[in-house]
C-alpha positions in Angstrom: 14.1 45.2 -17.2 12.3 43.0 -14.5 13.2 39.7 -16.2 16.6 40.5 -16.2 16.9 41.9 -12.7 16.3 38.2 -11.4 13.2 39.4 -9.7 12.8 36.1 -7.6 16.0 36.6 -5.8 15.4 40.4 -5.8 12.0 40.4 -4.1 12.8 37.8 -1.8 15.8 39.8 -0.2 14.0 42.8 -0.2 11.0 41.4 1.9 13.6 39.7 4.3 15.0 43.2 4.6 11.3 44.9 5.2 10.5 41.8 7.7 13.8 42.6 9.6 13.1 46.1 9.9 10.0 45.6 11.6 11.7 42.7 13.9 14.5 45.2 15.0 12.0 48.1 15.5 12.7 50.7 12.6 9.9 53.2 12.3 8.3 53.5 9.2 10.4 56.2 7.4 13.5 54.4 8.4 12.3 50.9 7.5 11.1 52.4 3.9 14.8 54.0 3.7 16.7 50.8 4.5 14.4 48.5 2.2 14.7 50.8 -0.7 18.7 51.1 -0.1 18.4 47.0 -0.3 16.4 46.6 -3.2 18.3 49.2 -5.4 21.6 47.2 -4.5 19.9 43.9 -5.4 18.9 45.8 -8.8 22.5 46.3 -9.6 23.6 42.7 -8.6 20.9 41.2 -10.8 21.1 43.3 -13.7 25.1 42.9 -13.8 24.5 39.2 -13.7 22.6 38.8 -16.7 24.8 41.7 -18.4 28.1 39.5 -17.8 26.5 36.2 -18.7 25.0 37.4 -21.7 27.4 35.9 -23.8 27.1 32.6 -22.0 23.5 32.4 -21.9 23.2 32.8 -25.7 25.7 30.1 -26.2 23.3 27.5 -24.3 20.1 28.8 -25.7 18.5 30.6 -22.6 15.4 31.8 -23.7 14.5 33.2 -20.2 17.3 35.8 -20.5 16.1 38.9 -22.4 19.6 40.0 -23.0 20.7 36.9 -24.2 17.6 36.8 -27.1 17.9 40.4 -28.2 14.8 41.5 -26.3 16.7 44.2 -24.0 19.7 46.2 -25.2 23.0 46.0 -23.0 23.3 50.1 -23.1 19.7 50.3 -21.7 21.0 47.6 -18.7 24.1 49.4 -18.1 22.2 52.9 -17.6 19.7 51.2 -15.5 22.7 49.5 -13.5 24.3 53.2 -13.1 21.0 54.9 -11.9 20.5 52.2 -9.3 24.0 52.2 -8.4 24.0 56.0 -7.5 20.3 55.5 -5.4 21.9 52.5 -3.6 24.8 54.8 -2.6 22.4 57.7 -1.4 19.8 55.6 0.4 22.5 53.6 1.9 24.3 56.8 3.2 21.0 57.8 4.4 21.1 54.8 6.9 24.2 55.9 8.5 28.0 55.7 7.6 28.1 52.2 9.7 25.1 50.6 7.9 26.3 52.1 4.6 29.8 50.6 4.7 28.3 47.1 5.5 25.8 47.2 2.7 27.9 48.5 -0.1 31.1 46.6 0.7 29.8 43.2 2.3 26.2 42.9 1.0 26.4 44.8 -2.7 30.1 44.1 -3.2 29.7 40.6 -2.4 27.2 40.4 -4.8 29.1 41.9 -7.7 32.5 39.6 -6.5 30.3 36.5 -7.3 29.4 38.1 -10.8 32.8 39.1 -11.6 34.3 36.0 -10.9 34.1 34.1 -7.6 30.9 32.3 -9.1 33.8 30.3 -11.2 35.5 29.1 -8.1 35.3 26.7 -5.3 34.8 29.9 -3.2 31.4 30.5 -4.9 29.3 30.0 -1.7 31.6 32.9 0.3 29.6 35.6 -1.3 26.4 34.2 -0.5 27.3 33.6 3.2 28.9 37.3 3.5 26.1 39.0 1.8 23.2 37.0 3.8 25.0 37.2 7.1 25.8 40.9 6.9 22.2 41.7 5.8 20.7 41.5 9.5 23.7 44.2 10.4 22.8 46.6 8.1 19.0 46.9 9.3 20.6 46.8 12.8 23.2 49.6 12.3 20.5 51.6 11.0 18.9 52.0 14.1 19.2 55.0 16.5 21.5 52.9 18.5 23.6 51.8 15.6 24.5 48.5 17.5 25.3 45.1 15.9 22.7 42.3 15.8 23.4 39.2 18.0 25.8 36.6 16.6 23.1 34.0 16.2 21.5 36.2 13.8 24.4 36.6 11.6 24.9 32.9 11.8 21.3 32.3 10.5 21.7 34.7 7.8 25.0 33.4 6.5 23.7 29.9 6.4 20.7 30.5 4.8 23.0 32.2 2.0 24.9 29.1 1.4 21.7 26.9 1.4 20.3 29.4 -1.1 23.2 29.4 -3.5 23.4 25.5 -3.3 20.0 25.2 -4.4 19.9 28.1 -6.9 22.8 26.5 -8.6 20.9 23.1 -8.9 18.7 23.7 -12.0 21.7 25.5 -14.2 24.7 23.1 -13.3 24.7 21.7 -16.8 24.6 25.0 -18.8 27.2 26.2 -16.5 29.3 23.4 -17.1 29.3 23.9 -20.5 30.6 27.4 -20.5 33.3 27.0 -18.2 31.7 28.0 -14.6 32.6 25.9 -12.0 31.7 26.9 -8.6 31.4 24.9 -5.3 27.8 23.2 -6.3 29.4 22.1 -9.8 32.4 20.4 -7.9 30.1 18.7 -5.6 27.8 17.6 -8.0 23.9 17.5 -8.1 23.4 14.3 -6.1 25.3 15.7 -3.4 23.8 19.1 -3.7 20.6 17.9 -2.9 21.6 16.1 0.0 23.6 19.1 1.3 21.5 21.9 0.6 18.7 21.0 2.7 20.7 19.8 5.9 22.2 23.5 5.8 18.9 25.4 5.3 17.7 23.2 8.6 20.7 24.1 10.6 19.9 27.7 9.6 16.4 27.1 10.7 17.5 25.6 14.1 19.6 28.4 15.0 16.7 30.8 14.0 14.5 29.4 16.7 17.0 27.9 19.3 19.7 31.0 19.0 17.9 33.6 21.1 17.7 31.5 24.2 15.1 31.3 26.7 11.3 29.6 26.3 10.6 28.9 22.8 7.0 29.7 21.8 4.8 27.0 20.2 4.7 28.8 16.9 8.4 28.8 16.4 8.3 25.3 16.8 5.6 25.2 14.3 7.9 27.3 12.2 10.6 24.9 12.6 8.5 22.1 11.5 7.5 24.1 8.3 10.9 24.4 7.4 11.4 20.6 7.6 8.9 20.3 5.2 10.2 22.8 2.8 13.8 21.3 3.4 12.0 17.9 2.1 10.3 19.8 -0.8 13.9 21.1 -1.6 15.4 17.4 -1.3 12.9 15.8 -4.1 12.0 19.2 -6.1 13.1 19.9 -9.8 13.5 23.0 -11.6 13.3 26.0 -9.4 11.6 24.0 -7.1 14.4 23.7 -4.6 15.3 27.2 -4.5 11.6 28.5 -4.2 11.6 26.2 -1.2 14.9 27.8 0.1 13.3 31.4 0.3 10.3 29.9 1.8 12.3 28.7 4.4 14.2 32.3 4.5 10.8 33.5 4.9 9.6 31.3 7.8 12.9 32.0 9.4 12.4 35.7 9.5 9.1 35.6 10.7 10.3 33.3 13.6 13.0 36.3 14.2 10.2 38.6 14.6 8.4 36.4 16.9 11.5 36.0 18.9 
């Protein structure tokens, strides 16, 4: 079940949420509820992705997918999605109706829209941009003042989401092509994706560092330099290395948000 939920992205988004809760001043109780809501939503996205793609994964011989290999039953995954979905709705509601609407419709809804068909179109990056861009709003709207986060924070999330999408798709381009999936990264081609994705991620890093305005602390400049180094890793890496570098950039950017 852990392998089928896309544990890397699920954990990354959950940790990003927890860090954002700290950055925006949530207490422990509220922060735990918001983080748990996002975690359960991500579980439904990860499990549904593998469930929907089980036949495709079997066709290309994906041994890392327990549904495709028969190590995990589809019925169990469907029940788990139902339980996680109910928990997600309840926890989201506990964050307040504004945060709940943004989370369920824009974050979780975008993930499901991607799984159900947008991944096969030239618009495949849109769900990532909307979901990652909306995540700071979920955290902010759950606070006592129910305020929207600043625009630069939403832009940072959206740009990082697009970059993560481009890099996440890179190792699977040939398998996806063989089973009829032609999203934006597939249409761009591996060479252009390798060049474009790090540039997109660096734009997000610059916005996170300079967006708040005022004097930029030395630590923020160091964070930007680290993001530049990780972008270089993404440019020359192979396999899942580029995606892990993208996750690293996102984590550094959130740390910069906390600092700023």
